[in-house]
C-alpha positions as CSV (number, residue, x, y, z in Angstrom):
1,X,-0.1,-0.1,0.0
2,X,1.2,3.4,-1.0
3,X,2.3,6.1,1.8
4,X,0.1,9.2,1.7
5,X,2.7,11.3,0.6
6,X,3.7,8.9,-2.3
7,X,2.9,10.2,-6.3
8,X,-0.5,8.3,-7.0
9,X,-1.0,7.8,-10.6
10,X,-4.9,9.1,-10.1
11,X,-3.7,12.8,-8.9
12,X,-1.0,13.1,-11.3
13,X,-0.9,17.0,-12.9
14,X,-0.8,15.3,-16.0
15,X,0.2,15.5,-19.5
16,X,1.6,18.4,-21.7
17,X,-1.7,17.3,-23.9
18,X,-4.6,15.4,-22.7
19,X,-5.1,12.0,-23.8
20,X,-7.2,9.1,-23.1
21,X,-6.5,7.0,-19.8
22,X,-4.5,4.2,-20.6
23,X,-6.8,1.5,-19.6
24,X,-5.0,-1.9,-18.0
25,X,-2.4,0.6,-17.4
26,X,-1.3,2.9,-14.6
27,X,-0.3,7.0,-16.1
28,X,3.5,6.0,-15.0
29,X,3.7,2.3,-16.0
30,X,2.5,4.1,-19.2
31,X,5.3,6.5,-19.4
32,X,7.4,3.7,-18.6
33,X,7.1,1.6,-21.7
34,X,7.0,4.9,-23.7
35,X,10.5,5.6,-22.8
36,X,11.7,1.7,-23.1
37,X,10.3,1.7,-26.9
38,X,11.8,5.3,-27.7
39,X,14.7,5.6,-29.9
40,X,16.8,7.9,-27.1
41,X,16.6,4.7,-25.3
42,X,17.7,2.0,-28.0
43,X,20.6,4.5,-28.1
44,X,21.9,4.3,-24.6
45,X,23.2,0.4,-25.1
46,X,26.3,2.4,-27.4
47,X,27.2,5.2,-25.5
48,X,29.8,5.8,-22.6
49,X,29.6,5.1,-19.0
50,X,33.2,5.8,-18.2
51,X,35.1,3.4,-21.1
52,X,34.2,4.5,-24.7
53,X,31.7,1.4,-26.0
54,X,34.5,-0.2,-28.0
55,X,36.9,-0.5,-25.6
56,X,34.9,-3.8,-23.8
57,X,31.9,-5.7,-24.1
58,X,31.9,-6.2,-20.3
59,X,32.0,-2.2,-19.3
60,X,28.8,-0.7,-18.2
61,X,27.2,1.7,-20.6
62,X,24.6,4.3,-20.3
63,X,21.8,1.5,-20.7
64,X,23.0,-0.8,-17.9
65,X,23.6,2.1,-15.6
66,X,20.4,3.5,-16.1
67,X,19.0,-0.7,-15.6
68,X,20.9,-0.5,-12.3
69,X,20.1,2.4,-11.4
70,X,15.9,1.5,-11.5
71,X,16.7,-1.9,-9.9
72,X,18.1,0.4,-7.2
73,X,15.5,2.8,-7.0
74,X,12.6,0.1,-6.6
75,X,14.4,-1.7,-3.9
76,X,14.0,1.4,-2.0
77,X,10.9,3.1,-3.2
78,X,9.5,-0.4,-2.1
79,X,10.4,-0.2,1.7
80,X,9.7,3.6,1.5
81,X,6.0,2.8,0.3
82,X,6.5,5.1,-2.3
83,X,5.5,4.3,-6.1
84,X,7.6,2.1,-7.8
85,X,6.6,2.6,-11.2
86,X,7.3,6.0,-11.0
87,X,11.2,5.6,-9.7
88,X,11.7,2.9,-12.1
89,X,10.1,5.2,-15.2
90,X,12.7,8.0,-14.1
91,X,15.5,6.1,-13.3
92,X,15.4,4.7,-17.1
93,X,14.9,8.4,-18.4
94,X,17.3,10.1,-16.6
95,X,20.2,9.9,-19.1
96,X,18.6,10.0,-22.5
97,X,19.7,13.2,-23.3
98,X,23.7,12.2,-22.5
99,X,25.6,13.0,-25.3
100,X,28.7,10.3,-26.7
101,X,31.3,9.9,-24.4
102,X,29.5,10.6,-21.5
103,X,30.7,13.8,-19.1
104,X,33.7,14.6,-21.8
105,X,31.2,14.9,-24.5
106,X,28.6,17.1,-22.7
107,X,31.6,19.5,-21.0
108,X,32.9,19.6,-25.0
109,X,29.1,20.6,-26.3
110,X,28.8,22.8,-23.5
111,X,31.8,24.9,-24.0
112,X,30.7,24.8,-27.8
113,X,27.3,26.4,-26.9
114,X,28.2,28.9,-24.6
115,X,26.8,31.7,-26.6
116,X,23.7,30.0,-27.0
117,X,22.4,29.1,-24.1
118,X,25.3,26.1,-22.8
119,X,24.5,22.1,-22.8
120,X,23.7,20.4,-20.0
121,X,22.2,16.3,-20.7
122,X,19.9,16.7,-17.7
123,X,18.0,19.4,-19.8
124,X,18.6,17.8,-22.9
125,X,16.7,14.2,-21.4
126,X,13.8,16.9,-20.8
127,X,14.0,18.1,-24.1
128,X,14.3,14.3,-25.7
129,X,11.1,13.3,-23.9
130,X,9.0,16.7,-24.7
131,X,10.3,17.0,-28.2
132,X,13.1,14.9,-30.1
133,X,11.3,11.8,-29.5
134,X,9.0,12.6,-32.6
135,X,7.0,9.4,-34.3
136,X,3.1,10.1,-32.3
137,X,1.1,11.7,-34.6
138,X,-0.9,13.5,-31.5
139,X,2.1,15.2,-30.2
140,X,6.0,16.0,-30.0
141,X,7.7,14.0,-27.5
142,X,6.5,11.4,-25.0
143,X,3.9,13.5,-24.1
144,X,5.1,12.3,-20.3
145,X,3.3,12.8,-17.0
146,X,4.3,15.6,-15.1
147,X,6.1,13.6,-12.1
148,X,7.8,11.9,-14.1
149,X,9.3,15.2,-15.9
150,X,10.1,16.7,-13.2
151,X,12.0,13.5,-11.8
152,X,14.2,14.1,-15.2
153,X,15.1,17.1,-14.7
154,X,17.0,17.1,-11.4
155,X,18.4,20.3,-11.7
156,X,18.3,23.7,-13.6
157,X,19.9,27.0,-13.6
158,X,17.5,29.9,-13.0
159,X,17.2,31.4,-16.6
160,X,16.3,28.2,-18.2
161,X,14.2,27.2,-15.2
162,X,12.2,30.8,-16.4
163,X,11.7,29.4,-20.0
164,X,10.2,26.1,-18.7
165,X,6.5,26.8,-17.3
166,X,5.1,24.6,-14.2
167,X,8.2,22.0,-14.8
168,X,10.6,24.7,-14.1
169,X,8.8,26.4,-11.0
170,X,10.3,24.6,-8.1
171,X,13.9,25.9,-9.3
172,X,12.3,29.5,-8.4
173,X,10.2,29.0,-5.5
174,X,13.0,26.9,-4.1
175,X,10.5,24.0,-3.7
176,X,11.1,19.9,-3.4
177,X,10.3,17.2,-6.3
178,X,8.3,14.1,-5.1
179,X,10.1,11.3,-3.1
180,X,10.6,9.0,-6.1
181,X,12.7,12.2,-8.1
182,X,14.8,11.8,-5.0
183,X,15.4,8.2,-4.5
184,X,15.9,7.6,-8.1
185,X,18.7,10.6,-7.7
186,X,20.5,8.8,-5.2
187,X,20.0,5.6,-6.7
188,X,21.8,7.0,-9.5
189,X,24.5,7.9,-7.3
190,X,24.7,4.8,-5.6
191,X,25.1,2.5,-9.5
192,X,27.6,4.8,-11.0
193,X,30.2,4.9,-8.1
194,X,29.9,1.0,-7.3
195,X,30.0,-0.4,-10.6
196,X,32.7,2.4,-11.5
197,X,34.7,0.6,-9.0
198,X,33.4,-2.7,-10.6
199,X,34.7,-1.6,-14.1
200,X,38.0,0.1,-13.0
201,X,39.2,-2.9,-11.4
202,X,38.2,-5.3,-14.3
203,X,40.4,-3.1,-16.4
204,X,43.5,-2.9,-14.3
205,X,43.1,1.1,-13.6
206,X,42.5,0.7,-9.8
207,X,43.7,-2.4,-7.5
208,X,42.8,-3.6,-4.7
209,X,45.9,-2.1,-2.5
210,X,44.5,1.8,-3.5
211,X,40.6,0.7,-3.0
212,X,41.9,-0.3,0.8
213,X,42.8,3.7,1.3
214,X,38.8,4.2,1.1
215,X,37.4,3.2,4.3
216,X,34.1,2.1,3.1
217,X,35.9,0.1,0.6
218,X,38.6,-1.5,3.2
219,X,35.4,-2.1,5.3
220,X,33.5,-4.2,3.7
221,X,36.8,-5.9,1.8
222,X,37.3,-7.2,5.4
223,X,34.3,-8.7,6.1
224,X,33.9,-10.6,2.6
225,X,37.2,-12.1,3.0
226,X,36.1,-13.5,6.4
227,X,33.4,-14.5,5.2
228,X,34.6,-16.5,2.2
229,X,37.9,-17.5,2.5
230,X,39.8,-18.5,-0.8
231,X,37.8,-16.3,-3.0
232,X,38.8,-15.8,-6.8
233,X,39.7,-12.0,-7.5
234,X,36.2,-11.9,-9.6
235,X,34.2,-13.3,-6.1
236,X,36.6,-10.7,-4.1
237,X,35.7,-7.8,-6.2
238,X,32.0,-8.7,-6.1
239,X,31.4,-9.8,-2.9
240,X,33.2,-6.3,-1.4
241,X,31.2,-4.1,-4.0
242,X,27.4,-5.9,-3.1
243,X,27.9,-5.1,0.5
244,X,28.7,-1.2,-0.2
245,X,25.9,-1.0,-2.2
246,X,24.0,-2.9,0.8
247,X,25.1,-0.6,3.0
248,X,24.4,2.4,1.4
249,X,21.2,1.6,0.4
250,X,20.2,0.5,3.3
251,X,20.9,3.4,5.2
252,X,19.0,5.8,2.7
253,X,16.6,4.3,3.7
254,X,17.1,3.9,7.1
255,X,18.0,7.1,7.0
256,X,14.9,8.7,5.1
257,X,12.3,7.8,7.2
258,X,13.9,9.2,10.4
259,X,13.1,12.4,8.3
260,X,9.9,11.7,6.9
261,X,8.4,10.2,10.4
262,X,9.7,13.6,11.9
263,X,8.4,16.1,8.8
264,X,5.3,14.2,9.8
265,X,3.7,14.4,5.3
266,X,0.0,13.7,4.9
267,X,0.6,14.2,1.3
268,X,3.2,14.8,-1.6
269,X,2.4,19.0,-1.8
270,X,3.8,18.3,2.2
271,X,7.1,16.7,0.4
272,X,7.1,19.8,-1.9
273,X,6.7,22.0,0.9
274,X,9.7,20.8,2.9
275,X,13.2,23.3,2.4
276,X,15.3,20.7,1.6
277,X,15.2,16.3,0.4
278,X,13.9,13.9,3.1
279,X,15.5,11.0,0.9
280,X,19.5,11.2,2.0
281,X,22.4,9.0,3.7
282,X,22.6,9.5,7.2
283,X,26.0,12.1,8.2
284,X,28.5,9.0,8.4
285,X,27.8,6.9,5.8
286,X,27.1,10.5,3.7
287,X,31.4,11.5,4.8
288,X,32.0,8.0,3.4
289,X,30.4,8.5,0.1
290,X,32.2,12.0,0.0
291,X,35.3,9.6,0.5
292,X,34.5,7.5,-2.5
293,X,33.6,10.3,-4.9
294,X,37.1,11.7,-4.2
295,X,39.2,8.7,-4.6
296,X,37.3,8.0,-8.3
297,X,37.3,11.4,-9.4
298,X,41.5,11.8,-8.5
299,X,42.1,8.1,-9.2
300,X,39.7,6.6,-11.9
301,X,38.4,9.2,-13.6
302,X,41.7,11.2,-13.7
303,X,43.7,8.4,-14.6
304,X,46.1,9.1,-17.5
305,X,44.6,6.1,-19.7
306,X,41.2,7.8,-19.0
307,X,41.9,11.3,-19.5
308,X,43.8,10.5,-23.1
309,X,41.0,9.0,-24.4
310,X,38.4,11.7,-23.1
311,X,40.7,14.2,-24.0
312,X,40.5,12.5,-28.0
313,X,36.5,12.5,-27.7
314,X,36.2,16.0,-26.5
315,X,38.1,16.9,-29.7
316,X,35.8,14.7,-31.6
317,X,32.7,16.4,-30.4
318,X,34.5,19.9,-30.9
319,X,35.2,19.3,-34.5
320,X,31.6,17.7,-35.1
321,X,30.4,20.6,-33.7
322,X,32.3,23.6,-35.8
323,X,32.2,21.7,-39.2
324,X,28.5,21.4,-38.5
325,X,26.9,24.6,-37.2
326,X,29.4,26.4,-40.4
327,X,27.5,24.7,-42.6
328,X,24.5,22.5,-41.7
329,X,24.1,20.8,-44.9
330,X,26.6,18.2,-43.9
331,X,23.9,16.9,-41.2
332,X,21.1,14.5,-42.9
333,X,18.5,16.5,-44.3
334,X,15.8,15.8,-41.6
335,X,18.8,17.3,-39.1
336,X,19.7,20.1,-42.1
337,X,15.8,20.9,-42.4
338,X,15.3,21.4,-38.5
339,X,18.4,23.5,-38.3
340,X,17.0,25.9,-40.8
341,X,13.5,25.8,-39.1
342,X,15.1,26.9,-35.9
343,X,17.1,29.4,-37.3
344,X,14.2,31.5,-38.8
345,X,12.6,30.9,-35.5
346,X,15.2,32.4,-33.2
347,X,18.2,32.7,-35.4
348,X,21.8,31.7,-34.9
349,X,21.0,30.0,-31.1
350,X,18.3,27.8,-33.2
351,X,21.0,26.2,-35.6
352,X,23.3,26.0,-32.6
353,X,20.4,24.1,-30.3
354,X,19.9,21.8,-33.8
355,X,23.5,20.9,-34.1
356,X,23.8,20.3,-30.3
357,X,20.6,18.2,-30.7
358,X,22.0,16.0,-33.7
359,X,25.4,15.5,-31.3
360,X,24.0,14.5,-28.5
361,X,21.6,12.1,-30.2
362,X,24.8,10.2,-31.3
363,X,26.3,7.2,-30.0
364,X,29.5,6.9,-29.2
365,X,30.5,4.8,-32.2
366,X,28.6,6.8,-34.6
367,X,30.2,10.1,-33.6
368,X,33.5,8.6,-34.5
369,X,31.8,7.4,-37.7
370,X,30.2,10.9,-38.9
371,X,34.0,12.5,-37.7
372,X,35.9,10.5,-40.1
373,X,33.0,11.1,-43.0
374,X,33.9,14.7,-42.2
375,X,37.7,14.7,-42.0
376,X,38.9,11.6,-43.9
377,X,39.1,12.2,-47.5
378,X,39.3,8.6,-47.7
379,X,35.8,8.4,-46.7
380,X,33.3,9.1,-49.5
381,X,30.4,8.1,-47.8
């Protein structure tokens, strides 16, 4: 049974365009199904999490990451008596706007777009579901519920919020999103931190002795070895990481339950009116998680092998943008035509946004192939 402060699909704030009720599904289940069947969701299979897609078949991609986020979010939602379907839906959609090559691609595209409003993958995810998925005859985008769109938009500048209508109001009024959105946000963090450790160890960028310098890893590594003598390297890695995930998830649930009880919530409106998020870790575990994130940033994301590849990726994105912005006819006809329409409406910024939409929608391998087609004279098509 849902808690009174959980999101109720029967009381949704609705869709941008009115539609008949979904029948045998709830409104949030219909949102989830539309996301799973979208082209943007399929493309996540070939978009970087940390490693570029061609570097190995077993490393996480944006797709597998999104599935792992959804699993953690559903587990948390179930215990807190929140809406599991909405948590899953937000989790599956949160990276739909991500560029090829992960954060390196985003940073490069943001720099290219600095004179035209910038680029942020979170805002782009909302743009994907509101406008760029274009297969329904009755409306642009996927026409998702307000609560799903609210959860996708985790953060937003005031300037952008002023242009987003009701979905941007909370950034102007300093109110909170629903608890399902808060859960999906932290499930994302739990998933990527721990699975990046797994991928980093597997790739040889990290080693166990390094990781033991991180208190939360060392504690759970000791516990895993005490429980299972003679483990293989693979088992040792998995047993440690799953214990960390369990600790973070359990603490998140327990600390959030305490805050919810103190807040004495009666409805989702009470959630929105809180001065800050209610879903979060205890102070002790939050500090351990900060230490883990700091270690990953310094030892993995800035590792010279990762940095070299990401430097090349930034160059690819910059080259693509400069070439396509200078001559939009280099894009496929439908994208060139959209660039013309947008430029007629809002000037040069419209052309820039159309180019950014095209690049952000690329997979890693498509971006590399497109770069080769544009800059390698040996490639005729």
